[in-house]
Structure formats: C-alpha cells, structure tokens
C-alpha positions in Angstrom: 0.0 0.0 0.0 0.9 3.6 -0.4 -0.1 5.6 2.7 -0.1 9.4 3.2 0.1 10.6 6.8 -1.0 14.1 7.6 -1.5 16.3 10.7 0.7 18.1 13.2 1.3 21.5 14.5 2.5 20.1 17.8 4.9 17.4 18.8 2.0 15.4 20.3 0.4 15.0 16.9 3.7 14.5 15.1 5.0 11.7 17.3 1.9 9.7 16.4 2.4 10.3 12.7 6.0 9.1 13.1 5.1 6.0 15.1 2.4 5.0 12.6 4.6 5.7 9.6 7.4 3.6 11.0 5.0 0.7 11.7 3.7 1.0 8.1 7.1 1.0 6.6 8.2 -2.0 8.6 5.2 -3.8 7.1 6.4 -3.0 3.6 4.2 0.0 2.8 5.4 3.2 1.1 4.8 6.4 3.2 4.5 10.1 2.5 3.8 13.1 4.8 1.8 16.2 4.2 2.0 18.9 6.8 2.2 22.7 7.3 4.8 25.4 7.1 3.5 26.5 10.5 4.0 24.7 13.8 6.7 22.0 14.3 6.1 19.9 11.2 9.2 20.9 9.3 11.4 20.7 12.4 10.3 17.1 12.8 10.2 15.8 9.2 12.0 18.1 6.8 15.0 15.7 6.8 13.1 12.6 7.6 14.5 9.2 6.5 11.2 7.5 7.2 9.0 9.2 4.6 9.7 8.9 0.8 8.4 12.4 0.4 7.5 15.3 2.8 5.4 18.3 1.8 4.7 21.4 3.9 1.8 23.6 2.8 1.0 27.1 3.9 -1.8 26.7 6.5 -2.7 28.1 9.9 -5.3 27.3 12.5 -8.9 28.5 12.0 -10.5 28.2 15.4 -8.5 30.9 17.1 -8.9 33.4 14.3 -11.5 36.2 14.1 -13.1 38.2 11.3 -10.8 38.5 8.2 -8.2 36.4 9.9 -10.6 33.4 9.9 -11.4 34.0 6.2 -7.6 34.2 5.4 -7.0 30.9 7.2 -9.8 29.2 5.3 -8.5 30.5 2.0 -5.1 29.0 2.8 -6.7 25.7 3.6 -8.6 25.7 0.3 -5.4 26.4 -1.7 -3.6 23.6 0.3 -6.5 21.3 -0.4 -6.1 21.8 -4.1 -2.3 21.1 -3.8 -3.0 18.0 -1.7 -5.3 16.6 -4.3 -2.4 16.7 -6.7 0.0 15.1 -4.2 -2.5 12.3 -3.5 -2.9 11.6 -7.2 0.9 11.8 -8.0 1.6 9.4 -5.1 -1.3 7.1 -6.1 -2.2 6.8 -2.5 -4.3 4.0 -1.2 -5.1 5.6 2.1 -4.8 8.9 4.0 -4.2 8.8 7.8 -4.9 11.9 9.8 -3.5 12.4 13.3 -5.3 15.7 13.8 -4.3 19.3 14.2 -4.8 22.2 11.8 -2.0 20.7 9.5 -4.3 17.8 8.7 -7.2 19.7 7.2 -6.1 20.0 3.5 -5.0 16.4 2.9 -7.8 15.0 5.0 -10.4 17.0 3.0 -8.6 16.2 -0.2 -8.9 12.5 0.5 -12.7 12.8 0.7 -12.9 14.7 -2.6 -10.7 12.1 -4.3 -12.5 9.1 -2.8 -9.3 7.9 -1.1 -10.2 6.2 2.2 -9.5 8.4 5.2 -8.5 7.0 8.6 -8.3 9.2 11.8 -6.3 8.7 15.0 -7.6 10.8 17.9 -5.1 11.4 20.6 -7.3 12.9 23.3 -10.4 11.9 25.3 -12.2 14.9 23.8 -12.3 14.7 20.0 -10.7 17.7 18.2 -12.8 20.0 16.0 -11.5 18.7 12.7 -11.7 15.1 13.7 -15.2 15.6 15.0 -16.3 17.1 11.6 -14.6 14.4 9.5 -15.3 11.3 11.7 -18.6 10.3 10.0 -16.9 10.4 6.6 -13.8 8.4 7.6 -13.5 4.7 6.9 -11.8 4.1 10.3 -11.5 6.0 13.6 -9.0 5.0 16.3 -9.1 6.2 20.0 -7.5 4.8 23.2 -10.4 6.2 25.3 -13.3 4.4 23.5 -14.4 0.8 23.8 -15.5 -1.4 21.0 -14.2 -1.5 17.4 -12.7 2.0 17.6 -10.5 1.2 20.5 -6.7 1.1 20.0 -3.7 1.0 22.2 -1.9 4.3 22.1 1.3 4.2 20.0 4.1 4.4 22.6 7.8 3.8 22.1 8.6 0.2 23.0 11.3 1.3 25.5 8.6 2.4 28.0 7.2 -1.1 28.0 10.6 -2.7 28.2 11.5 -0.7 31.3 8.1 -1.0 33.0 8.0 -2.2 36.5 5.7 -2.2 39.5 6.5 0.6 41.9 6.3 -0.3 45.6 7.7 2.8 47.2 8.8 6.3 46.2 12.5 6.8 46.1 12.5 9.2 43.1 9.9 11.7 41.9 10.0 13.1 38.4 8.3 16.5 37.5 7.3 16.8 33.9 6.1 20.1 32.4 6.3 19.1 28.8 8.8 20.4 26.1 7.8 24.0 26.9 7.8 23.6 30.6 5.0 24.5 33.0 5.6 27.3 35.5 2.9 26.0 37.9 4.5 22.6 38.1 8.0 24.1 38.4 6.8 26.3 41.4 5.1 23.3 43.0 8.3 21.2 42.7 10.3 23.9 44.3 7.7 24.3 47.1 7.6 20.6 47.9 11.4 20.0 47.4 12.4 20.6 51.1 9.8 18.1 52.2 11.0 15.5 49.7 14.6 16.0 50.9 13.4 15.3 54.5 11.9 12.0 53.2 15.1 11.1 51.4 13.3 11.3 48.0 15.4 12.2 44.9 14.1 14.8 42.4 14.3 14.7 38.6 12.8 17.8 37.0 12.2 18.6 33.4 11.3 22.3 33.6 11.5 23.8 30.1 14.3 25.7 28.5 12.9 29.1 29.5 12.7 28.2 33.1 15.9 26.2 33.4 18.2 28.8 34.9 15.6 30.0 37.4 14.8 26.5 38.6 18.4 25.5 38.9 19.2 28.6 40.9 16.2 28.0 43.2 17.3 24.5 44.0 20.8 25.7 44.7 19.5 28.3 47.1 17.6 25.6 48.9 20.7 23.4 49.0 18.9 20.6 47.2 20.8 18.4 44.7 18.0 17.9 42.1 18.5 16.7 38.5 17.2 19.6 36.3 16.7 19.5 32.6 15.4 22.3 30.4 14.8 19.9 27.6 15.9 16.3 27.1 15.3 13.5 24.6 16.0 10.9 27.4 12.7 11.1 29.2 12.3 7.3 28.8 15.5 6.7 30.7 14.5 9.2 33.4 11.1 7.5 33.7 12.8 4.2 34.2 14.6 5.5 37.3 11.5 7.2 38.7 8.8 5.8 41.0 6.3 8.6 41.0 5.5 11.4 38.5 3.9 14.9 38.7 2.9 15.9 35.2 0.6 17.7 32.7 -1.8 15.2 31.0 -1.1 15.7 27.3 -1.9 12.4 25.6 1.5 11.2 24.6 3.0 11.9 28.1 0.0 10.4 29.8 0.2 7.1 27.9 4.0 6.9 28.2 3.7 7.1 32.0 1.0 4.4 31.8 3.2 2.1 29.7 6.0 2.6 32.2 3.6 1.8 35.1 4.5 5.0 37.0 1.8 6.2 39.3 1.2 9.9 38.4 -0.3 13.0 40.0 -1.8 14.8 36.9 -2.2 18.6 36.9 -3.9 19.4 33.6 -3.0 22.5 31.6 -6.0 24.7 32.4 -6.1 26.4 29.0 -6.0 23.3 26.8 -8.5 23.2 24.0 -11.9 21.8 25.2 -10.1 21.1 28.5 -8.9 17.9 26.9 -6.0 17.4 29.3 -8.4 17.2 32.3 -10.6 14.6 30.4 -7.4 12.6 29.4 -6.5 12.3 33.1 -10.1 11.3 34.0 -9.7 8.2 32.0 -6.8 7.1 34.2 -8.8 8.0 37.3 -11.8 6.0 36.2 -9.5 2.9 36.4 -8.1 4.0 39.8 -4.6 4.3 38.4 -3.6 7.8 39.4 -4.6 11.2 40.7 -5.8 14.4 39.1 -6.1 17.9 40.6 -6.8 21.3 39.1 -4.3 24.1 39.6 -5.1 25.9 42.8 -5.0 25.9 46.6 -4.6 22.6 48.4 -2.6 20.8 45.7 0.6 20.7 47.8 -1.0 18.7 50.7 -2.9 16.4 48.3 0.4 15.7 46.5 2.1 14.8 49.8 -0.7 12.4 50.6 -0.4 10.7 47.2 3.3 10.3 47.5 3.1 8.7 51.0 0.1 6.4 50.0 0.4 2.8 48.9 1.3 3.2 45.3 1.6 -0.5 44.4 -2.0 -1.2 43.5 -2.1 1.8 41.1 1.2 0.8 39.5 -0.1 -2.8 39.0 -3.4 -1.6 37.4 -1.6 0.7 34.9 -0.4 -2.4 33.0 -4.1 -3.1 32.2 -4.6 0.2 30.5 -2.3 -0.2 27.6 -0.5 -2.9 25.6 2.6 -2.6 23.4 2.6 -2.5 19.6 -0.3 0.0 19.4 1.0 1.5 16.1 1.4 -1.9 14.5 -2.1 -2.9 15.4 -3.6 0.3 13.9 -1.8 -0.3 10.6 -3.0 -3.9 10.6 -6.6 -2.7 11.0 -6.1 -0.3 8.1 -4.7 -3.2 6.0 -7.8 -5.3 6.8 -10.2 -2.4 5.9 -8.5 -1.1 2.8 
C-alpha cells in the first residue's frame, strides 16, 4: 500500500504520525507526509528518512482566528486542499491517515474529494474539532479512550514497556512540564522540594528551557541536589529511574507514563482546547490508576498524601490500560479495511 500521513502543528500529533509511519514502513508500505509550514512539522520531518516524500503547505489554525483572519486561514486551507489533491494523485495513495491538528485539514479533506479512504487517529479523550467534523466520513477511527471496534492502544515507544516495573515505594519523583515547561509545576516542585529531601526522595525535574536557569538557581538556594533538565530526549530513561510522577496530562506523556507503570499525579493544563487534558486524566482516574487535581490551593497537601500512599495497586493496574505495539495494530486494521 501507499499511505499518506497528515497532521501536526504540535509534537503530540507528530509523534503519532512518526510511530504509525514507522510501523507501516516496517510492514512494507510506502509512506509520505503532508504537513504545514506553521507549527513544528518541518522541524520534525524536513530531513526525515522514514518518509519517501514530505510536503509542507502554507496553512494556519482557524478556530483561534476572528473576522478577516478566519477568512484568510480558510483560504489558505482551500489552496492547500487543491495542492493536496495533486499530491495524492501523484503518489497514487491507497489511504490517508490523519493524526489531527490544523495541519491535517487540507490532505484529509482532499482524501474525501478524491474518494481515497480516510483514517483518523484521535489522541485525546475529547475529539478535536477537525476530527469531529470528519469522523462520520472516515473509513476508520481510532481512539484509546473508546471501547469497541474503535479502541486502539496508544502508540508508545517500546522502550517504556521494556523498562516497565511495579513501583512499591517512592525513592525518586519526576516532575514533567512538557517540552515548553510549566511554571505552575515548576513552582510546585520547588515548594515541595524541602519536604521531599526530608523524606530522602530524589528529584528529577524537566522544567522547560525558558525556566531552566531560574529553577536550577532555586534548587541551589535551597541546598537541594536535584537533576534539572530544560529539555531532554532521554525522558524514557529518566522515567525508568522514577517511582512517581507529577505531570501535565497531554496524551503522549500520559500514555508513556501508563506504559512505564509510573503512578502519576496529573495537573492538567487549564487552557488546553476543550479542557482535553483534564478529560485525558479522568480516563486514568476511572480505572483508579492515578490522581488528578486542578491548579489551585490545596494541591501541595494532596500531592504529599499521594506520595506517601500505597502506590503498588495503582502501579499494577496501569499495566491493564495499555499494551505494546499500538502503532502496528492500527496499521493492521487499516490493511484489513483497505
């Protein structure tokens, strides 16, 4: 088969596109990517060795635009849709797989106008605007939060499963604010750090590049020997060494922590679209595998209670939420339906 992957804007979308494309290529399929000149698409894939071809079209998001800005964004999508029709035809694609985000709109819509089967992977518990509009027209829809025929295991790097283990006590806590960092989580980590030191608990902290110097200086002032990273590609290794996590609840991070069986105290980003981070975390809570609290007063004491609780049952149950080879199984389903 010849499969076109589309979508992006953020790393959360793009990591799914990469995982699915790698799985497809391993099964002998030819793969191409269509993304946007905006967002992180070109940073990820402009020099990719996975895709035979990569194309970046001029598009921007529509939802956050007003007035003439919205019209301009729609006009860019229309022009990119026409270009995508040509790319689909030239590649002689058998399927288009959308991972969501504004980057996906032109190629996803082009697939419908050229009668090429469209498949959608939804990262979050709340379906995104584009995916919601296109779902009824897609041949397949994949979500880790739904049951039944649409359910899929989230594509997670195999290393998280290989290093998974049941946590029985907290010797090391990892604070994760995402690639951009999260000031609220950074401040919470600094506030609880003296208490963690009293408990003999080591701190690993990924704080974001913009906050790196401030956070490092704050730990030094407190005389606390914490491991601080502005940005790192070694999150998997850091998770292997950790027993408990404090994290935002973006989809990829959430499922990586689940795969590693790390009990996690989630603090959703309050301004996420449709509050999807809160709903992502609720899925974990429904299975009694973690904690979730909104930003605000009282979080510090609730976090202390969670860290000193019996974490073993939650760590054990996390293994039931996700299985390995999620990307491979999605590609297999596409093969069966194509």
